[in-house]
Each structure stands twice: as structure tokens, then as C-alpha cells.
C-alpha positions in Angstrom: -3.0 -12.9 -14.2 -5.8 -10.5 -13.5 -5.8 -6.9 -14.8 -6.2 -4.0 -12.3 -7.7 -1.0 -14.0 -7.6 2.1 -11.9 -9.5 5.4 -12.4 -7.6 6.1 -15.7 -9.6 3.3 -17.3 -6.4 2.0 -18.9 -4.4 -1.0 -18.0 -1.1 0.8 -17.6 1.3 -0.8 -15.2 0.2 0.4 -11.8 3.8 0.8 -10.6 4.7 3.1 -13.5 3.4 6.0 -11.4 5.6 7.3 -8.7 3.0 7.5 -5.9 1.8 3.9 -6.4 5.4 2.7 -6.7 6.5 4.4 -3.5 3.6 3.0 -1.6 3.9 -0.6 -2.9 7.7 -0.8 -2.9 7.9 0.8 0.5 5.3 -1.6 1.9 7.3 -4.5 0.4 10.6 -3.4 2.0 9.1 -2.7 5.4 7.0 -5.8 5.5 10.0 -7.9 4.6 12.1 -6.1 7.2 9.6 -7.0 9.9 9.3 -10.6 8.7 13.1 -11.2 8.5 14.4 -8.9 11.1 17.0 -7.7 8.6 17.8 -4.0 8.4 18.9 -4.6 4.8 15.3 -4.6 3.7 14.8 -1.1 5.3 18.1 0.2 3.9 16.9 -0.8 0.4 13.6 1.0 1.0 15.5 4.1 2.2 17.6 4.0 -1.0 14.5 3.9 -3.1 12.8 6.8 -1.3 15.9 8.9 -1.2 16.5 8.3 -4.9 12.9 9.1 -5.8 12.2 12.0 -3.4 15.5 13.2 -2.1 16.9 12.5 1.4 14.9 15.2 3.2 11.5 14.1 1.9 12.5 10.4 2.2 13.3 10.9 5.9 9.9 12.5 6.6 8.0 9.9 4.7 9.8 6.7 5.9 8.8 7.3 9.6 5.2 7.4 8.5 5.6 4.4 6.3 7.1 2.4 9.2 4.1 3.3 11.4 1.7 2.4 8.6 3.2 -1.0 8.0 3.7 -1.8 11.7 0.1 -0.8 12.5 -1.5 -2.6 9.5 0.6 -5.7 10.1 -0.2 -5.7 13.8 -4.0 -5.3 13.2 -4.2 -7.8 10.3 -6.4 -10.9 10.8 -3.8 -13.0 9.0 -0.1 -12.6 7.9 0.1 -10.1 5.1 1.7 -11.0 1.8 3.8 -9.2 -0.7 5.7 -9.9 -3.9 9.4 -9.4 -4.2 10.9 -5.9 -4.7 10.7 -4.7 -8.2 7.9 -7.1 -9.3 5.5 -5.2 -11.6 2.6 -7.3 -10.5 0.7 -6.7 -7.2 -0.7 -9.4 -5.0 -4.1 -9.1 -3.3 -2.7 -7.7 0.0 -0.7 -5.1 -1.9 -3.9 -4.1 -3.8 -5.8 -3.9 -0.6 -3.2 -1.6 1.0 -3.1 0.5 -2.2 -6.9 0.7 -2.3 -7.0 1.7 1.4 -4.6 4.6 1.2 -5.9 5.8 -2.2 -9.5 5.8 -0.9 -8.4 8.0 2.1 -6.6 10.4 -0.2 -9.6 10.6 -2.6 -12.3 10.9 0.1 -13.9 7.5 -0.6 -15.0 6.4 2.8 -16.9 3.3 1.5 -13.8 1.9 -0.3 -11.5 2.8 2.6 -13.7 0.9 5.1 -14.1 -2.1 2.8 -10.3 -2.3 2.2 -9.6 -2.1 6.0 -12.2 -4.8 6.6 -10.5 -7.1 4.2 -7.2 -6.6 6.0 -8.4 -6.8 9.6 -11.4 -7.9 11.7 -13.4 -5.7 14.1 -12.3 -3.9 16.2 -8.9 -3.6 14.5 -10.5 -2.2 11.3 -10.4 1.2 12.9 -6.7 0.9 13.5 -6.1 0.0 9.9 -8.4 2.9 8.8 -6.4 5.3 10.9 -3.1 4.0 9.6 -4.2 4.3 6.0 -5.5 7.8 6.5 -2.3 8.9 8.2 0.0 7.5 5.5 -2.3 8.9 2.8 -1.8 12.4 4.3 1.9 11.8 4.6 2.2 10.9 0.9 0.1 13.9 0.1 2.4 16.2 2.1 5.2 15.3 -0.4 3.0 15.7 -3.4 2.3 12.0 -4.0 -1.4 11.6 -4.9 -2.6 8.1 -5.6 -5.2 7.4 -8.3 -8.6 6.3 -6.9 -9.4 2.6 -6.9 -13.2 2.1 -7.4 -15.2 0.1 -4.9 -16.1 -2.4 -7.7 -12.4 -3.1 -8.4 -11.7 -3.5 -4.7 -14.6 -6.0 -4.4 -13.2 -8.0 -7.3 -9.6 -8.0 -5.8 -10.9 -9.2 -2.4 -12.4 -12.3 -3.9 -9.0 -13.6 -5.2 -6.5 -15.8 -3.4 -3.7 -13.8 -1.5 -1.0 -14.4 -4.1 -3.0 -13.8 -7.2 -1.1 -11.6 -9.6 -2.6 -8.3 -10.6 -1.1 -5.9 -13.1 
């Protein structure tokens, strides 16, 4: 297992923070919903967001999450991976998605572009960039600000196999 150290400089579990947990768990639920065609995955995602944010904010954010996952999945150069719901580790694709959205929220264009390029090939990189920026703004609108992921961390993550466990 590889440690993922964010801007705090500590190796706290990434999903202990609400913004990161909402992004990663929402991604897992929506990606699984698209993969299986089961609405149950999305219902579980709705329950998580409603519990954490309240129904009004959850309703606003889940439309944006759906667009983000659909666009990112559609533009990806390969099938995207995720770990099961509730897993405290992140796989490479989850780290890339987290890095993409965090970079947009924190004004780090270099990291955002690199994360998008690890998810999709040109010209779809721009679609992934736009999806990440839009979902970052949506999270910000409900006061969910992700910690920055430094470019050096993203570079390390990108060199690992898709199902490498990061914590």
C-alpha cells in the first residue's frame, strides 16, 4: 500500500475529510451505477449525500456529480476503476479524479491538466478538464473545498497500476 500525503503533510486518511469523502464516494456510486445499470448504486449515493449535506444541497450537487462522472467516463481512454463503497483506500483512478477536481478548486492549472491527461487522450482532455472544473465549482458552492494535491504527488500516483491502494 502506498501513502498519499496531501497538502497537510500528514498521512491522515484522505476520506476522513467530508469534501474528499463526498467526491470519492460519489464517484464510486455513480461509476458503479453506470457500469451495472442498477439504480441501487445511485440511491446509495443519494443517501450518503443527503445524510452529509441535507436533501436540498444533495439534490443540487448530485446533478453535477452525474454530469462529471458521465463526462469523465465517456472521455476516458480506458475503463475507469474504483474501489468498493466505504473502502478507506483509493485506487489510482480515484486519486486522479480527486487530484483533477482539487487542482481546479485550488487554481493549479498544471496539476489539473496533468490529471486530465492521465484520464483521457487528446482531444478528450479538454472535456475532462471542463468536467473537473464544473464539479469543483459545484462542490465549492456547497462549501466543500478539497485540499490541494501537489503535482509531485500526482506524478507518483500516475506511475502506479490502476488498482494500487493509496491511503
